[in-house]
Phi, psi and omega in degrees: 000133179263130179253132177258140175285161180301322181301327180287338183275333177263103189273318186202160174234126181249123177262162179302150182273335184272126183302324181293335183264354188239160174233137179297139178273122179272323175210144180225153178245129179287140178291149175272121181294119182301134184303316181295319178296322179296315180298321181274000180057042178276128179231172176146179181255134173248121177262124179242145174262127186240125175262128186241128178288162178305328180281358178096357178279152180275126180255339179202144175223132179220134177289131176266310177214158175134166181295131182297334178288338181257338188296321180299317179296319178296313179298315181300317181292310184294331179296343180263358180289159175233131181250167177295149177292156178209172182290332183214170177297148177217164178232132177230158173251137183231136175263128174249118185260111173263111183211158175271160179263000000 
């Protein structure tokens, strides 16, 4: 039996492509792959909507689409991210890809 580490299971994070819609990520926290989802081999993309304060802190995170077993982990991780400062509050959508290799 081959065991994959958690790092191998979280493959990618996709930020918006348009500069006007995005804020640079200064620090990010990787999501913890939920134990039950890991046992059931549940994979997929969770899209979250993130509201960012002018100082770069995350003020709200909400799942837009994705498996409910993975969405809590994605929301918890992204809520701890820090973004670049800006003149005003902004909202971006971020894809968190939970997948096997």
